N, C-alpha and C positions, 0 to 999 in steps of 0.2 A: 504494500500500500504506500503510495507516494505521500510524503509529508508536505503539508501546505503551511506556509508562513512559519516554518520551523528551521530554516537554514542556519540562522545565527545560533540557535540552541544546539543543533546537531554539530555545528563546527566547534562549539565549546567542548562538547563531549568527546569529539574525535581528538581535539587538542589534549584533553586530559589523558586519553589512552596513549597518545604519542609521547607524553612526558614520562610514562611509566618506565622505570629502569631497575636493574638488580638491587639498587639501594634506595629506591624511591617508589612509593605507591601513589595513591591519590584518593579523592572522595568527592562526591557531588550529591546534592539534594535537588531533585526535580519536584517542583511544587506546582499545583494548579487545581482548578475545579474538577469535580467529577465529570468524566467524559471529555475532558479538554485535550487529550492526546498524550498523556504521560506514558501510558502503556505502549503506544506506537513508537514514541521516542526511545523508550527502553529497548524495545524489540530491535529498532534500527541500530542502537549501540551494541547490542549483543551480537548481531549479525556481523558488524564490522570487526568486533573483537575476536570472534571465532575465526574470521578470515586472516586476522593478524597473528594467530597462534595463541591467543589467550585461552586459559581454562575458564569456561563460563559456568558459574554456579547461580541458579535462579530460584526465586521463591515468590509466592504471592500471599500477602496477609489477608486474612478473612475474619470478619466479625464472628462468624459461626465457630471458628477454631481458635479464637483469642484466648479461650480458657483451656485449650489442649496443649499442655507443656511440651515444648520442643517441636511443634508442628512446622514452624518456619525453618528451623535448623534441619529438621528431617528432610524437607523439600530441597534445601540447598545441597545436602551431602548425599542423600540416597541415590540420586541419579547422576552423580558425578562420573566423569569419564577421565581418561588419561591417567596420569600418575596417581591421582587421588582415588579414582575408581578401582585401581589395581590393588589398593590397600585392603588386604583380607580382613584386617581387624576392624575396619570402619563400620561394617554392618553390625558386628557384635557390639561395638561401643554404642551405636545409636539405639539398638534394642535395649541395652542395659539402662540407658538414661531414660528413654521414654517409658519403659515398663515401671520404673521406680516412681514415675510422676504421672501415671496415666489417669489418675482420678481427677476429673475436671474440677477446677477451682482449688486444687490442693496447694498451689503456689501462686495463683494469680491474685492480683489485688495489692501486692506488695511492691510491684515495680522491680526493675533490675536491681536496685539497691537492696531490696528485700532479701535477695539471695546472699548478699555479702554478710547480712546479719543473721541469717539462718544457719543452722548447723546441718550441712549436707554430709551424708555419710561418705566415707573415704572412697568407696567404689565410684559413687557419682562424681565426686570431685576429680578423681583420677581420670574417669572416662571423659569428662568435659575437657580436661587438660590435654589428653591425648588427641582428642578431636581437633583442638586448636593446633597442636603440633603437626597433625596430618595435613592441614591446610597450609601451614607455613612451610612444611617440607615440600609440598607440591609446588608452592610458589618459588622455591629455590630452583626448581627445574624449568618452570614455565610461568609467565605472569598470569595472575588470577583476576578475573572480573567477577565480583560478587554483587548480584542485583536483587533487590527486594522491592516489589510493587506493593502499593497500599501498606507501607511500613507502619502506619498508625495502628494497624490491627495485629502487630507482631505480639506473640505471647511472651510472657515474662521470662521463661526459661531460655527461649531462643535469644531474647534481647540480652540476657545476662551473659550467655555464651559469646555473642557477637562483641560485646564490650570487652570481654577477656581477650578475644582474638585481636582486637585493635590495640589493646594495651601491650600485648606480648609481641606484636610485630609492627612497631611504629615505622620502620623503614623497609619492610618487606615489599616486594613488587605486587602488592594487592590493591586493586582499585575497587572501592565500594561505592555503588550508585544506588540510592534509594529514591523512591517516588512516594509522595504523600499528598493528600488532599489539602487544599488551602483552608486553614483555620486561623482563628485569632491568635493562637499560640501553638508551639510545637507539641505534638502528642507525646513525644519522648525526649524531653530536654537533655537527658544524659547522653543519648545517642547523638543528638545534634552537637553537643559539646565535643564528643570524641571525634566526630567527623570533621568538625571545624579545625581540630588540631592536626589533621592529616595534611601532608604537603599538597600544594596545588588545589586546595578545597575550592569548589565552585557551587554557588547557589544558582539554580536555573529555573526561574519562574516561567510558567507557560501562560501567556495571555490568551484570551479567547480570540477567535478570528475577526479580522476587520471585514467590512463589506466586500472589499476586493478579494480577501481570502475566501469568503463564502462563495463568491462568484467563481473563483478558481476551482473550489471543491465541487461545485455544481457541474462545472464544465467537465471535470474528470469523470463524473458519474454519468452524465447525460449526453456528453459529446455535442453533436449537432442539434440536439433538442434542448440545450441549456436555456434557450430563450423562453421556454415554457415556465421557468421558475424565476420570478423577479428577486434578484439577490438582496435588494434592500429590505423587502418585506420578509424574506427568509431570515435575514440577520436580526430583524426586529423581534421575530418570534423565537428564534433559537438562542439569541444573545451571543451568537458567534461560537456556540458550543459545537464542535465538529460532529459529535455523536448525534446531536439533535438535528443538525443539518442533513446528515445521511438519512435520518428517519423521515424528514420532510421530503427528501428526494424519493424515498420509497412511496410515500403518500402520493407524490406527483405521478409516479409510474402507475400506481393502482388506479388513479383517476382516469387514465387513458388520454387519448389525443383530445386537445381542446377544439372547440368549434372554430372553423376557419374564420379568420379575421377578428376573433375575440381577443380582448385585452388579456394578457396573461394574469392569472390570479393564483395566489399561493393557496395550496390545499393543505389544511391542517387536519389530519385524520388519525386513524387507529395507530399507525406506526409511531407517530409522534407521541401519542398518549401512552403507549406501552413503553416507549423509551424513557419518558419522564419518570414513570413508576420504577423502571429498572435503575435509573440514576439514583433515585431517592433510596431504594432498597440497598444500594451499594454502600450507603453510609450506615451510621448507627441507627438502631430502631427509633431513637428519639427524633431522628431527622424526619421519619415518616409521620410521627405524631405532630411534629412542628408543622410540616406541610399540610396536614389535615386541619390543624388549627387555623393556619393562614387561609386555607380554602374556605373554611366556615366564616371567618371574619371578613374575607375578601377586601382587605384594606391594609395599608401600611401600619402595622401595629408595633408599639414599643415592646421591648423584651420583657419589661415588668408585667405588662398585661398578658402576654403569652405565658409567662411563668405562672401567673395566678390561674389562668385558664387550665393549664396542663399540670399544675402543681409540681413544677420543676424550678430549679434555681435559675436566676437571670443569666448567669455566665454560660450555662448550657444552651439557653435560648439564643444568646448572642452569637455563640460559636456556630450553632446550627444555621441561623440566618445567614451568617458569613459564608458557610459552605453552599447553601442554596443560591446565594447571590453569585458566588464564584463560578457555579455551574451554569449560570445564565438562565436559571429557572424563575427568577424574580425580576419584575420590572416595577420599579418604585414600590418594592415590598409586596407586589401582588403576582399571583400566578396567571399565566395565560388562560383564557376561558376554557380551552380544551384540556389543558393540564389540570385546571381546577376541578373540572367535571370528573376526570380520571381519578384524581386523588380522593374526591368525595365518594366516588363509587367503590373505592377500596375499603370503605367502612361498611360494616353491617348496618342495615336500616335502623336498628335500635340504637347502635352506637352513634350513628349520624344524628339522629333526633336528639339524643342526650347531649351531644356536644353542642348542637345549636341552642338547646335550652340553657345550658350552663353559660354559653357566650351571651345569650340575651340578658340573663340576670346580671352578669358581670358588666356589660355595657350600660345597662339601665342604671346600675349603681354608680358607674363612672360619669353619668350625665350625657351619654351619647345621643345624637339626634334620634328623634322618634322613628324616622324612616329606616335607620340602621337597625334599631332594636326590633322593629316590626318585621323586617325581613327574616331575622333569626327566629322570631316567634312563629312565623308562618311555616318555616322549614322544620320546626320541632312539633311534636305531638303534645307537648306539655304547655298549655296556655292557661294554667290554673292560677297564675300569679294575679293578685288582686288589682294590679295596675295594668294588666294586659289590654283590657278593652279600651281604656283611655289612650294608651300608646298607639294602638291600632287605628283608632279614629283620628288622632292627631296626625299620624303618618299618612292616612288617606287624604286629609285636607292638604297636606304639603305636596303630596304627589299630584293632586288635581291642580294645585297652583302652578306646578311645574309641567303640566300637560302630560303627565305619566299615568295615563288612564288605566292601563292594565295593572300597574302596581297598586293604584288606588282601589281598584276592584278587588284584588286579592286581599288587601287589608280589611276592607269592609266585609268581605265574605268570612274572614277569620273572626272579625269582631262580632258578627251575628252568631257565630258558634259559641262564643263565650259570654254573650250578653244575657243576663238574668232578669233585667228590668224591662217590663213590657213597654213602658212609655219611651224609654231610650231606644228600644228595639225598633219601634215604628219609624223613628227618625233615621236610624241607621239603614233600615230597609228602603226608605225613600232615596237616600244617597246611593245605596247599592243598585237600585233600579236605574238610577241615572247613569252610573258607570257602565252597567250592562247594556243600556240603550246605545251608548257610544260605540261599544264593541260589536254588538249584534242586537238590534231592537227586539228580535223574537225572544231573547232571554228575558228582557225586562217585562214582556207581556205576561209572564207567569206570575208576576207580583202585583199587577195593576189592580186586580180585584180586591186583594187585601188592603191595598193603600186607599182605594176609593171608599171602601167600607170604613177605614180608619178616619178618613176625612169627613165622611157623613156623620160619624159618631163623635166628632170633635177631638179625636185622639191624635190626628196628624196636624202639626202646626201649620198655620196659614201660609207660612213662607214656602212650604213645599207644594202648595196648591198650583203655583205657576208651572213648576216642572211637571207635576202630575197631569195638568191639563194638556200640555204638549204631547205627553206619552199617549194619553187616551185618544186624542184627536188623530195622532199618527196611526193608531191601530183601529180607527173607525168606531170607537166607543163614544159616540157623540153625546148621548144622554148623560152619562157619567161625567164626560168632559165639561158639559155646560154647567153642571153643579159646581165643578172646580172653578170654572171661569167666574161664576157668580160670587165666589168667595174672594175673588181678587178685587179689592176696593181701592179706589184712588182718591187721594185728597182727604182721607179721614183725619179727624183731629189728632194732632201729634204724629202724623205719618212722617217718617224720616224721608228727606228729599231724595236720597239715593234709592230708597225702597220705592218711592213714588215713580222715579224715573224707570226703574226696572219693571214696575207694574205696567206703565204705559208702553214701554218697549215691547213687553210680552204681548199685550193686547193688540198692538199694531201688527206684530208678527203673526199672531193667530188669525187676525182678521184678513190679512192679505193672503194667507196660505189656505185657510178654511173659511172662505167667505160665505159658504152655505150654512155655517153653524155659528160663527162668531161675528158680531157687529163691530165695526171700527169705532174706537172711542172718539168722543167729541174733540175738536181741535182746541188749541190754547185760547185763553180768554180773549175776546175781541176779534176772533176769527183770524188772528195772525198766524202765519206759517211758523213752523219750528225752524228757526234759522240757525246756521252754524255760527259758532263764536260766542254764544251766550254761555256763561259759566254754569248755569243750571241745566244745560242740555247735555244729556248723556248721548254719546255717539251712536248707541244702539237705537235710541229714539229717532235720531236724525236719519239713520239708514232705513228703518222700517217705515217712518212717516214719508220719506222721499219715494219709496216704492208705492205706498198707498196713493200718493199724489199722482204718480205716473199712471197707475192702473185706473184711477178714477177720471183723470183729466188729460192724460197724454203727457209725453215727455216735454220738459223744458230745461233751460240752462240752469235754473236755480236748483231744481231737483238733482241734476247731475252734480252740481257743485256740492250740495249737501252730502250726496252719496260718497263722493270722493273724499270729502273732509272726514266723514265717518270712518272710511276704510283706513285713511292715514292715521287716525287716532286710535285704532284698535289693533291689538295683537291677537292672533288666533288662539283661542282658549275655550274652555267649557262655557264660559259666561259670554262669549262673543260670537261663536261660530255661526249660529243661525242668523244673526243680524248682519254678519259679513255677507252671507248668501243674499240677504235682502238688498244690501247696498250694491253688491255686484250686479244683481239683476236689473237695477235701475239703469246701469250703463248699457246692458243688453237691450232693453226696450227703448233706449234713447239712441240706438244705432251707433254707439261708440264701440264698434266691433273690435277694432284693433286694441283699444284700451282695455276693454272687458276681457279679451283673450289674454292679454298680459297679466291682468289682475288674477284671472282664473288660474293661470299657470303658476303664479306666485303662491296663491293659497293652496293649490294642489300640492306643490312642493312642501309647503309648511305642514300640511296634513300628513304627508308621507314621513316627514321628519319626526312628527309627534306620534306616529304609529297608532292613529285612531281610525279604524276601518270605516266607520260611518262617515266621518268627515271626508276622508279620501273619496268615498263613493259619491257623496253629494256634490263635491266639487268636480269630480269627473263627469257626472251627469250634467251639471250646469255647463261645463266646458263643451260637452257634446252638443248641447242645444245651441251654443254660440257657433260651433263649427257648422251646424246646419244653416244658420243665418249667414255664415260666410260662404256658403255654397260648397262645402267640403264634406259630402256625406261619407266618404271613406274614413276620414278621421273621426267623424261623429260616431260611426259604428264601432270603431276601436275603443273609443272612450266610453261609450255606453256599455260595451261588453266588459270593460275594466271595472266599471261601477258595479255591475252585477257579480263580478268575480270577488269583489271586496265584501259585498253584502248580498246574500242570495235573495232571489225574488220574493220568497215567502216572508222575509224579514222587513220588507219595505213598507208594509201596511198600505195605506191609501196613496202614499207617495210613489208607489211603483209606477204610476202614470208617467213620472219623469223619465227614467231610463228606458221604459218600455216604448213610449212614444218616440223617443230618439231612435231606437232600433228600427221601429216600423217605418219612420220617415226615411232613414238612411237606406234601408233595404229597398223601399219603393223607388226612391230616386235613382238608385243604381240598377234597377231592373231585376232585383232578386226577389221576385214576388212570392216564391215558395217560402223563403225565409221570413218575409213579412207576414205571411199567413200563419206561420208557426208562432211568431211572436204574439200575434193577435189571439192565439189559442191559450196563452198563459192566463190562468184564472186571476181576475182582479176583484177586489172587495167592492161591495155595493157603495160603500162610503167614498169611493174614488170620485164620484161625480158631485160630491159636496166640497171638493177641494179644487184649488187652481190647477192641480195636475190632471184632473179630469178633462179640462179644456184641451190640454196638449194631446191627451189620448184620443178624444173625439176628432180633433183636427187631423191627427196622423191616420186614424182609421178611415176617415172620410177621404183623405188623399189616396189611400190604398184602393178604396172602392172605386173612385173616379178613374184612377189609372188602369184598373183591371176591368173596366167596362160595366160597372154597376152604379150608374149615376143616381138612381133613386135611393139606394142605400147611402150613397155619399150625401145626398140632400138631407136625409134624416139626421145624419151625424152633424152636419154643418148647422142645421136648424136648431138642434138640441144645444149645440155649443153656443150659438147666438142667444138662445133664450136664457141660458144660465148667465152669460156675460151681462145681458141686459138686467136680469133680476138682481145680480150682485153689483150693478152699477160699475162694471169693469169693461164697458163696451168700447174698447179702444183697439183699432186695427193693429197697433204695434204689438199687442199681446197675441191675438190670433186674428188674422184677416178673414174671418168667417164669411163675410159678404162676398168678397172676391172669389173665394172657393165655391160658395153656393152659386154665384153667377156662372162660373164655368160649368157647374153641374147642370144648371138650367139650360145653358147652351147645348150641352150634350143631349138633352131630351127635346131640344127644338123650341124651348120657351125663351126666345131672344128678348122679348119685351121685358119679362121679369128679370132676366139677367142684366139688362141694361139699367133697370131701375136700381138693383142692388149695387151695381158697379158705381153708379152716380152717388148713392148714399155713402159708399165706402170712401170715395174720393172727398166728399164733403167732410166726413169725420176725420180723415187724415190731415186735412187743413193745408195751408199754403207752405208750412214749414218743410224744408227739404228733408225727406226721410225715406227709409226703405218702404214703409207702409204706403206712402204716396206713390212711389215708383210702382209697386205691385198694383195699386188701385188704377193707375194710369194704363198699365198693361191690360187690365180687365176692361176698362172703359173702351179702349181701342178694339179689343176682341169682340165686344158686344155691340159697339156703335156702328154707324154707317161706314162703308168701305172707304169712301173718299175723305173721311175725317181721321184716319189712323196715324198719318205721318206725324202730326204735331204732338199728340200725347205719347206716342212711342219714342219720339226723339227726346222728350223730357224724361220719360221713364228710364231710358238708357243712361242719360246723364246722372240721374239720381241714384240708380243702382250701382253705377260705376263708382260714384262718390262714397256710398255707404259700405261697399266692399262685399256685396253678395254676388259672387261670381256665377252661380248657377242661375239665379233670377236674371242676371245680366245676359247670360247666354240665351235664355229664352226670349228676352226682350229684343236682343239683336236679331235673332231668327225671325221674329215677327216684324221687326222694322225692315229687314231685308225683303220679306214677302211684300210689304207695302210698297217698298221702292221698286220692286220688280213690276208690280201692278202699275206703277206710275211711269215705267219705262226706264228707270235709272238702274240698269242691271250691273253696271260697273261697280257702283258703290254698294249695291246689294251683295255682290260676290265678296267684296272686302269684309262686309259685316258678317256674312256667313262663315268666312274663314275664321274670323275672330271667335264667333259663337261656337264653332266646332272645336277649336282648340280648347276653349274653356270647358266645354262639356266633356271632352275626352280626358282632360286633366282631372276633372272632378269624378271621373268614373261613372258619369250619368249616361249609361248605355242607351236607354230609350230616347233621350233627348238627342244624343249624338247620331243615332240612326235616323231620326226624323230630320235633323239638319242636313245630313248627307243626302238623304232622298230629296230634300228640298233643293239642294244645290244642283242635282241632276237636271232639274226642270228650269234652271235659270240660264238662258243663253248668254254667251259671252258678249256678243255684239261688238261694236267698235270697228277698227280698221284691220283686224286680223293680226295684231302684233303677238309677241310671245306671251304665253301664259305665265302667271306669277309662280315662283317655286313653291310658295305656301299652298297653292292649289293642289299639290301632290297629296296633301293630307285628306283631300276629298276622295281619294282612290282607295280601293281595297289593296291588300298586300300583293296579290297576283297582278292587279292592274298597275300598281306602282313599279313592280319589277320590269314589266314589259315596257312601260313608259320610259324608264331610266335607260334601258338598252336601246330603244328606238331613238331617244334623244342623242345618244352617243353615235348614231349613224349605222347601226346594225340592221341588216335586212330581216324580213320575217323568218326566213329559213334559219339564219344565224341565231336569231332569238330563240326559235323553237329548239334548236340543238342545245343551246346554252341552258335553257330551262327544262329540257326533257319533256316538251309538250309538242303537239302537232301545229303546223303552220295555220291551220284553221282556228285553233284555239287562240293563237296570237292575234289573228285578224279580229276575232270577237272581242278580245280584251282591248285592242286599239280602238275599235268602234266606240266602246263605252268610255275609254279615256278621252277621245276627241269630244264626245258629247258633254262629259262632266267638266272638262277644262275649257270648253267653248272655243276649240281650235279646229282648223280644217286640214292642216298639213303637219308632217313631222317637224318641219323647220320651226313651227310655232311652239313646240314643246320646250319647257324651260331647260336651259343648259347650265345654269349656275345654281348653287344651293341644293344640288341633287344629292340625296343620301346614297352614295355609291354602293354601300353595303346592301342596299335593297336589291341589287342584281345578283347577289351571291346565291 
């Protein structure tokens, strides 16, 4: 095995061997952490010494044999070769010594000095003396290298013999090299003193590998595949310990080939975990107990605390921590998560629970943070401490304040198990339902009945009525929810201003989300708007009130400013998330599509960071809705699917209308009608249509019916949607343009008069403000109105839709404008608009629209003087037509093209006929010769 970053150390050892002479020996102590290469260096020294003619004597110390007298000495001498091995008396002497001291512990514990004070029988003393003479005699004929690995585990008898040997042969050609683990002090001070007195003594500390050294070791093992393991990450996990690096290499091999183009990721798996345990077991047993204590505490702890936890002395803890640090197993006093798991699993379940319980009591007595003590309580089965419930509840509050919802949920679950007070239990259950709702709303549903009963009986504090109302409405339990809403009073005598703001914000939120059940609260005194910048205004009130304003009266700049001010004032948390959704939706309905997309992406990333599934799902669904308004159904579908992956459909309650409508709309617009039909078969609660999400669902289902040739079914959905919007006073086309959709359905059944009436109503409601809703209404007016009056509304519609950023609506408007221009005889401009429309539709994946535009283009004559077709016109062609056009433009004959494409000349003629008609040209010379995708001819 090639040594990495050990050239200097090996050179020192070889220099030591070179200095050995008939009247001069030497000594060296190799020190380093467990697994840091001491054994490999010793092996390299032995190999060189053997080649140089040394008699090599080797032994390895072991904790298991530290009480077996003479075990190291026996290893050194029993397998000796050369002159020493030929000594017939050697085996007899070794047997005599070891037999006399074979009882474990008979001489251990006194150290080497203990033997000087003990009375050894004459036979033992004589045998030890003759063993020394045997080695000295062998050294007189050939130099001797005496190597002991893990010398800290040398038994006392062997240590006594070794010290006698060094004293009796101060100048003999004997080189002694020992390796020991790094500790805060030498394990055998007498041996260190004796070695230090030898000529040419060297102390050789082995440092852990640098990042460059780790990279070199990875390259040695993986060769050309070394790039699969990032060296810096490997160094951070292994601490530069070569043994751990090799374990991580093995984990990399077991993981197999990474996905093509993927960024290399370090794999920390079973090999690493097993090697960590092996390293710890190579030390004293107290080292494993120390590692287990560190794994339980999972923090950098002082030796005094560890000593109290394990009932050991501080010095032992300090030395053990030093050994773990030297081995690269600790980073700032903590184990790597995989190592920590492996160490914890080395404990039996009862032992693990007991250690966690002792640690919890110890840290509670030390005044540790509640979150730290709570973690230990949760991991233990003993929560009978009288202070446990208070600590768990305090920890839950702190976790919620830090957006650590899963941790808060675990604390509250544990608190419920230990709580004996019925009144306190109801409050804890309300908080527990809240954390469960953020993780998976269906979990919270199991507790709503108990909480609603507690509220009705007066056992649930009013402050929980706000949260309970939201949960009940989400799950469609409207009657119980209304009782909770009625308990929310505003402006009562002595009402705290902060509480009043929260009450108003909650009522605004519920009224805009569930308008079929909750009425919006009255505005501020005097009819003033809730404006940003007033000290008493909570940003949640601003966001929710701005949304209510837009839904009731349409978008305006003041509402947008309020919403943006509210978002800038809020951080994503349990107390702000729903109101952030409200404020973000204001920008959506105000056609600030680029801004709202950026805000959505920001909040979505924040939700992922906080690891709250419901938040991530809600923001993904909102972002999908924005993507639909941007004319990007492919992205909308991905986002909606991601939302349902985070929170399953059955957990969305009445809000399932959000992601489900996004999926139906996206599938319909891309022509995947089978998928849209499957989405519509997902069961939805009846309460869906008492929420704003029901409007989205009706709109999506109506669009699907209209696109698949069922205009009467579409009319039913659009009419129902419109009736709800009017009843809720949310009749704004920016929310759902139901009149425009219904107008197109009426056109499909031949009722042009009613269609035109609805279209005019929609345009009037959209107002003169430039908006997406106005652009859609203008398209509808043009479609339903007289043929000779289409150019003006469609021209304005194109400008508005281009400005607001809805690429798919723009593509449809451009196609309709091109149709009107063709009818007016302006085919040149019509073709340009069709090219733009087709590019937009194809980029959006809107297959039905793209097909319709391509078919429309075939019917538009080129006209003009017969000049060359524009290169962009090639996108009007099918793949086969494009290949033929490319080769024809390059001057190839029909037969040459046929041979090139492996088709018949007749097929080429048919393709060229369609090419000429679509491109509006009459000869090959008019085919475009620049901007041609040459790969189309392959």
